[in-house]
Structure formats: structure tokens, C-alpha cells
C-alpha positions in Angstrom: 9.8 14.0 4.5 13.6 13.6 3.9 12.9 11.1 1.2 12.6 13.2 -2.1 10.4 10.6 -3.7 7.9 10.8 -0.9 7.9 14.6 -1.2 7.1 14.4 -4.9 4.4 11.8 -4.2 2.8 14.2 -1.6 2.9 17.0 -4.1 1.2 14.9 -6.7 -1.6 13.8 -4.2 -2.1 17.5 -3.2 -2.4 18.6 -6.8 -4.9 15.8 -7.7 -6.9 16.6 -4.6 -7.1 20.2 -5.7 -8.4 19.2 -9.1 -11.1 17.2 -7.5 -12.3 20.3 -5.6 -10.6 19.7 -2.2 -9.2 22.8 -0.4 -5.4 22.8 -0.5 -3.7 25.7 1.4 -1.8 28.0 -1.0 1.2 27.9 1.3 1.3 24.1 1.0 1.1 24.3 -2.8 3.9 26.8 -2.9 6.0 24.7 -0.6 5.5 21.6 -2.8 6.3 23.7 -5.9 9.7 24.7 -4.5 10.4 21.2 -3.3 9.8 19.8 -6.8 12.0 22.4 -8.3 14.8 21.5 -5.8 14.5 17.8 -6.7 14.5 18.5 -10.5 17.5 20.8 -10.2 19.3 18.3 -7.9 19.6 20.8 -5.1 18.8 17.8 -2.9 20.5 14.4 -3.1 18.2 12.1 -5.3 18.3 9.7 -8.1 17.6 10.4 -11.8 14.5 8.2 -11.5 13.1 10.5 -8.7 13.9 13.5 -10.9 11.9 11.9 -13.8 9.0 11.3 -11.5 9.1 14.8 -10.1 9.1 16.2 -13.7 6.0 14.2 -14.4 4.3 15.6 -11.2 5.4 19.2 -12.1 4.0 18.8 -15.6 0.6 18.1 -14.0 0.7 20.9 -11.5 2.4 23.9 -13.1 3.3 24.3 -16.8 4.5 27.9 -16.6 8.2 27.1 -16.3 9.1 24.2 -18.6 12.5 22.8 -17.5 13.4 21.7 -21.0 17.1 21.7 -20.2 16.6 19.1 -17.4 14.3 17.0 -19.6 16.8 17.0 -22.4 19.6 16.1 -20.0 17.8 13.1 -18.7 16.7 12.0 -22.2 20.4 12.1 -23.4 21.4 10.0 -20.3 18.3 7.7 -20.4 20.5 4.6 -20.4 21.1 5.3 -16.7 17.4 5.1 -15.8 14.9 2.2 -15.9 11.8 1.5 -17.9 9.5 3.2 -15.4 11.6 6.3 -15.2 11.6 6.6 -19.0 7.8 6.3 -19.0 7.6 9.1 -16.4 10.0 11.3 -18.5 7.9 10.7 -21.6 4.7 11.6 -19.7 6.4 14.8 -18.5 7.2 15.7 -22.1 3.6 15.0 -23.0 2.3 17.1 -20.1 4.5 20.0 -21.1 3.8 19.4 -24.8 7.4 19.5 -25.8 9.9 17.3 -27.7 7.4 15.2 -29.6 10.1 13.2 -31.4 11.9 12.4 -28.2 8.8 11.2 -26.3 7.9 8.9 -29.2 11.4 7.5 -29.1 11.1 6.9 -25.3 7.9 4.9 -25.5 9.2 2.8 -28.4 12.2 1.9 -26.3 10.1 0.7 -23.4 10.5 -3.1 -23.0 7.2 -4.8 -22.5 8.8 -7.9 -21.0 8.2 -8.5 -17.3 10.4 -6.2 -15.2 13.2 -8.0 -13.4 13.7 -5.7 -10.4 11.9 -6.3 -7.1 10.3 -3.9 -4.6 12.4 -0.8 -3.9 11.7 0.8 -0.4 13.2 4.1 -1.4 10.7 4.9 -4.1 8.1 2.1 -3.6 8.9 0.7 -7.1 7.4 -2.6 -8.0 7.1 -4.6 -11.2 3.3 -4.2 -11.2 3.5 -0.4 -10.8 6.2 -0.2 -13.6 3.9 -2.1 -16.0 1.0 0.2 -15.3 3.1 3.4 -15.7 4.5 2.1 -18.9 1.0 1.3 -20.2 -0.2 4.9 -19.4 2.8 6.4 -21.3 2.5 4.1 -24.3 -1.3 4.7 -24.5 -1.1 8.5 -24.2 1.9 8.7 -26.6 0.8 5.9 -28.9 2.5 4.9 -32.2 1.0 2.6 -34.8 2.9 -0.5 -33.7 1.8 -0.1 -30.1 -1.9 0.3 -31.1 -1.8 -2.5 -33.6 0.4 -5.2 -32.1 1.5 -4.6 -28.5 -1.5 -3.0 -26.7 -3.9 -6.0 -26.9 -1.2 -8.2 -25.3 -0.3 -5.7 -22.6 -4.0 -5.1 -21.9 -4.4 -8.8 -21.0 -1.6 -8.5 -18.5 -3.2 -5.4 -17.1 -6.5 -7.2 -16.5 -4.7 -10.1 -14.9 -3.1 -7.6 -12.5 -6.6 -6.1 -11.7 -7.9 -9.5 -10.9 -5.3 -9.6 -8.1 -5.9 -6.0 -7.0 -6.8 -7.1 -3.5 -3.2 -8.3 -3.0 -1.7 -5.2 -4.4 -0.4 -2.0 -2.6 -2.0 1.4 -2.8 0.8 2.5 -5.1 0.1 -0.3 -7.5 -3.6 0.1 -7.5 -3.6 3.8 -8.1 -1.5 3.3 -11.2 -3.6 0.5 -12.4 -6.6 2.8 -12.1 -4.7 5.5 -14.1 -4.0 2.8 -16.7 -7.7 2.0 -16.9 -8.5 5.7 -17.3 -6.0 5.9 -20.2 -7.6 2.9 -21.8 -11.1 4.4 -21.5 -9.9 7.8 -22.9 -8.2 6.2 -25.8 -11.2 4.2 -27.0 -13.9 6.7 -26.4 -16.1 4.7 -24.1 -19.6 6.1 -23.3 -20.4 7.3 -19.8 -22.3 5.0 -17.5 -25.9 5.9 -16.8 -26.5 6.7 -13.1 -30.3 6.8 -13.3 -32.0 4.3 -11.1 -29.0 2.1 -10.5 -28.9 3.0 -6.8 -25.1 3.7 -6.9 -23.8 5.6 -4.0 -20.9 7.1 -5.9 -20.3 8.2 -9.5 -16.9 9.4 -10.8 -16.7 13.0 -12.2 -15.9 11.7 -15.6 -18.9 9.3 -15.6 -16.9 6.2 -16.3 -17.3 4.6 -12.9 -20.1 3.7 -10.4 -19.8 2.3 -7.0 -22.1 0.5 -4.6 -21.0 0.3 -0.9 -21.9 -2.0 2.0 -24.1 -4.3 0.0 -24.7 -7.9 1.2 -23.1 -10.4 -1.1 -26.4 -12.2 -1.4 -27.8 -9.0 -3.0 -25.1 -8.6 -5.6 -27.3 -9.8 -8.4 -29.7 -6.9 -7.9 -27.0 -4.4 -9.0 -27.1 -3.6 -12.7 -27.6 -1.1 -15.5 -27.9 -1.0 -19.3 -25.2 0.1 -21.7 -24.8 -0.2 -25.4 -22.5 -2.8 -27.0 -19.3 -2.1 -25.2 -17.1 -3.9 -22.6 -17.8 -3.2 -19.0 -15.4 -4.0 -16.2 -16.2 -4.5 -12.5 -14.5 -5.2 -9.2 -16.0 -6.8 -6.2 -14.3 -6.1 -2.9 -15.7 -8.3 -0.1 -15.0 -8.3 3.6 -15.2 -11.6 5.4 -15.0 -11.6 9.2 -12.5 -14.1 10.6 -13.7 -16.9 12.8 -12.3 -20.3 13.9 -12.7 -21.8 10.4 -10.8 -19.1 8.5 -8.2 -18.1 11.1 -5.9 -21.1 10.6 -2.2 -20.6 10.2 -1.3 -19.1 6.8 2.3 -18.7 5.6 2.9 -16.6 2.4 6.6 -16.1 2.5 6.4 -15.2 6.2 5.6 -17.0 9.4 4.5 -15.5 12.7 4.0 -17.2 16.1 2.5 -15.7 19.2 4.0 -17.0 22.5 2.5 -15.9 25.7 4.2 -16.1 29.2 2.4 -15.3 32.4 4.9 -13.1 34.3 2.8 -13.1 37.5 2.4 -16.8 37.8 3.8 -19.1 34.9 1.5 -21.9 36.1 -1.6 -19.9 34.9 -1.5 -20.5 31.2 -5.0 -19.1 30.2 -6.5 -22.5 29.6 -9.8 -23.7 31.1 -7.9 -25.8 33.6 -5.4 -23.0 34.5 -7.1 -19.7 33.7 -5.4 -16.3 34.0 -6.5 -14.1 36.9 -7.3 -10.4 37.0 -4.2 -8.3 37.1 -1.9 -11.0 35.7 0.9 -9.5 33.6 1.5 -11.3 30.3 4.5 -11.1 28.1 3.5 -11.5 24.4 6.4 -12.5 22.2 5.9 -12.4 18.4 8.3 -14.7 16.5 8.7 -13.9 12.8 10.4 -16.0 10.2 11.1 -14.6 6.8 12.6 -16.3 3.7 13.7 -12.9 2.2 14.2 -9.3 3.2 11.1 -7.2 3.4 10.3 -3.5 4.1 7.5 -1.6 5.9 6.0 -4.5 7.8 2.7 -4.1 9.7 2.0 -6.5 12.6 -1.6 -6.4 13.9 -2.7 -8.4 16.9 -6.3 -8.0 18.0 -6.3 -8.8 21.7 -9.0 -10.8 23.5 -11.7 -8.6 25.2 -10.2 -9.6 28.6 -6.7 -8.2 27.9 -5.3 -4.7 27.3 -1.8 -3.7 26.2 0.6 -1.8 28.4 1.7 1.3 26.6 5.2 2.3 27.7 4.9 5.5 25.7 2.7 6.8 28.5 4.8 8.2 31.4 2.3 7.2 34.1 2.4 3.6 32.8 6.2 3.5 32.3 6.6 4.3 36.1 5.0 1.1 37.2 5.6 -1.5 34.4 8.8 -2.9 33.0 9.5 -5.7 30.5 11.4 -8.5 32.2 15.1 -8.8 31.8 16.0 -10.2 28.4 12.6 -9.3 26.8 13.9 -5.9 25.7 16.6 -7.6 23.5 14.3 -7.6 20.5 15.9 -8.4 17.3 13.7 -6.1 15.3 13.8 -2.3 15.5 10.3 -0.9 16.1 9.7 2.3 14.0 6.2 3.0 15.0 3.5 1.5 17.3 -0.2 2.1 18.1 -0.9 0.2 21.4 -4.6 0.4 22.1 -6.7 -1.2 24.7 -7.9 -3.9 22.3 -5.1 -4.2 19.8 -1.3 -3.9 19.3 -0.2 -2.4 15.9 3.5 -2.6 15.4 5.4 -1.2 12.3 8.9 -2.2 11.3 10.6 -0.4 8.3 12.9 -3.4 7.8 12.5 -7.1 8.3 15.8 -8.9 7.4 15.9 -12.5 6.2 15.8 -15.1 9.0 14.2 -15.4 12.5 13.3 -12.4 14.6 11.2 -11.6 17.7 9.5 -8.6 19.3 7.8 -8.5 22.7 5.0 -6.4 24.3 3.3 -6.5 27.7 -0.4 -6.9 28.4 -2.5 -7.3 31.5 -5.7 -9.3 32.3 -8.6 -6.9 33.0 -11.8 -9.0 32.7 -12.9 -12.5 33.7 -14.5 -14.9 31.2 -13.8 -16.9 28.0 -12.4 -14.9 25.1 -11.5 -15.5 21.5 -8.0 -14.3 20.5 -7.9 -13.7 16.7 -4.9 -14.6 14.6 -1.9 -12.3 14.5 -1.6 -10.7 11.0 1.7 -9.7 9.5 1.8 -8.0 6.1 4.4 -6.0 4.1 2.4 -2.9 3.4 3.7 -2.4 -0.1 3.9 -6.2 -1.0 0.7 -7.6 0.4 1.0 -10.7 -1.7 3.3 -11.8 1.1 2.1 -12.2 4.7 1.2 -14.6 7.5 -1.5 -15.4 10.0 -0.4 -16.9 13.3 -3.5 -18.9 14.2 -6.3 -18.1 16.6 -6.6 -19.1 20.3 -9.2 -19.1 23.1 -8.2 -17.9 26.6 -9.8 -18.1 30.0 -9.6 -15.7 32.9 -11.1 -15.9 36.4 -11.5 -13.5 39.3 -9.5 -15.8 41.6 
């Protein structure tokens, strides 16, 4: 990937996968090692924050060559990097087991006030992730003041974030999990007994158990006995959408789905004026945003009687065209997955204001069909999002 941070992130994932026993090709490992060294040595254009993260990744993957000169350089110029990057740099020193005085200084300088910066699409930074990274660094490189005064306060903030984990991105959740592991390691918690708990999964370190695909009504049957120590749990429930919970929902975004019958505008898909087999439908998604967002996913589950027209297929593009004017979409599509039953559209940028994007579908079956709500979510800021409301459409043979 041309984004150096994404490259470093991929190297980290590969290294952690190898530690868990997954097979990672040696050629891939060597390639990531060279890429990390290029980032650290600034042979590619990147920020000092990305270099700090890459040093942290390298310290967890290869400790043969310790780039102490680069670490010292970034430490001396640490006023140019943010709190999260300082935490990464301190963790790199800890991983390499060098510069104990400097890493203690770095963690003491971390400000535990709420970060002021917002989401950064270049390195997927977010205030939540920054707090979790800082907690990991401060816990692993603890000083007496952190243990005695600050850690209990920050732990409360950490648990509040975990309560909202459903609305957090993968980046934020993985670092919150690392923060929990650091907490458990620092306090010497006992391992959980697997025994007759019926858990489908147990973590290698014995600190976590998981039960999957259990009915909510049976949640009271899950349990185990431990000594007098705190136990933390997370319930992740899936609720199928129906007419009662598919109402419009605006969380910093708004989406509307407007359908036009290109074959015969008088057939609107209602019981009185149903669509007919073969009708071509223009589906226009109108988005309204109060602020700029990045990496937007728009998912529209089509009714069973419709299917999308995929212009990426040459045999389809020969016979179907969007009507004049419909191609003037105000959003740049970066990726799409147009399936028979759904349209999945991905936009790297959603500027502030009103925008639209159109796709084409055709009627393939007769009957009465439910059309679920259109769902729009920034993939790295899922606390924002919108539902467009559900519909019911009718189609007839003639």
C-alpha cells in the first residue's frame, strides 16, 4: 500500500498472526521487515508519528538491529509529535529494552486530558485509540505516580470506552483489548477456568472465554466460578431489522433513497401502481453531512424482486446505461460490490454538505417485497451514521 502507516499496520498484523501460530510466508515477513526499515530510516515520505509507530512494530517483530540512533533522534524532537506517537516511541524503547530513563520521561510527559484532535484518515488516529495506546505505555512503563494517582482515573475512562465498543472501529477496539491485557498483566489476575463452562473459545493466555451464537434468553445459563477478583464481560447481540426498528435514524449523517422508474414513471412500486418485470429503476442515494467524513460504507439491501445492474461486467455494460444526468454524481466512488441482492458502495471522502450517487436496478420477480433501510456508516467512526427508512414495494407480471 502506498500509505506507509498501512504498511506498518500490515506488518504488525502479520507478526501477531505468526505469534498465534498462523503460517506467514517467509518472503512476506522479509518484505515487511524491509518496508519497516525504509519507513524508520525515512527512505519513503512519511511523518514522524508513522516512524514512531513503525519502531513500535519493529520492536515486536525483530530485535536484532536496534535503531537507537533513530529512537534518540525522535526523542530529542518529541515536541513535534503528539501524545500517541510519544507512547509508541516509549513502547519501542521498552520492546528493545533500551534508554530506560528516556522512556520513563516520555510516559510522564503524556497528558491524560482528553485528546483534542479528531479522526485522521492517513493513519486512522482517533482520540479513543490515543487514550488506549497511552494507557498501554503508561502501564507497561509505570512510575509510582501513575500507579498511585492516575491509573485508577484512566481505568474508569477505559471502561467507559469499552461500554461503547459496539460503536467503535476495529482500530479502537484492538487497542482497547491491548489496554485490557496490559491491565491484567500488571495486576496478576488468575486464569479463568474453562472446565464445564461450555465456552467455545479460550484465549491462549487463559484470561478470556467466549460463547458464540447463544440466544439472549439463555444468557443467564453462562457462568463460572473464580476467586475474589473483578471479572469483566462484553455482550454483543445481533438484532434483525424489521418495520419497528428500521425507522429513519440520523447520527451526524442523513441518507434518502429516491427511486425513479425509467421504463414507465407512472409505475411507482405501490400496490396501486406496481412495477412490472423488466422495469429499469434508477436508485438515487442522497446524503447530507454536517461535517467531513472519510471511508464511508453505504449498504442497501435490495428487495427480493430486484437486482442491481453491474456496469463493471462487460456484457452488462453493452446493454445498460444510466440516463443522461444520472452520471453526474457528486461523490467519487472508490470501490463497489454490486450483488444480486445488495449494493455496497464505498467512498474514501464525504465532504460536508449535500451529495448524491445513483445506481441502476431491474425488476426480476413479481410479488410484495420488503426493502430494508439504507445504512450509511463511516467505517472508522461508527458512532456517526444514518438509516434511510424501510419501504415495501410491489411488482406484477403485467
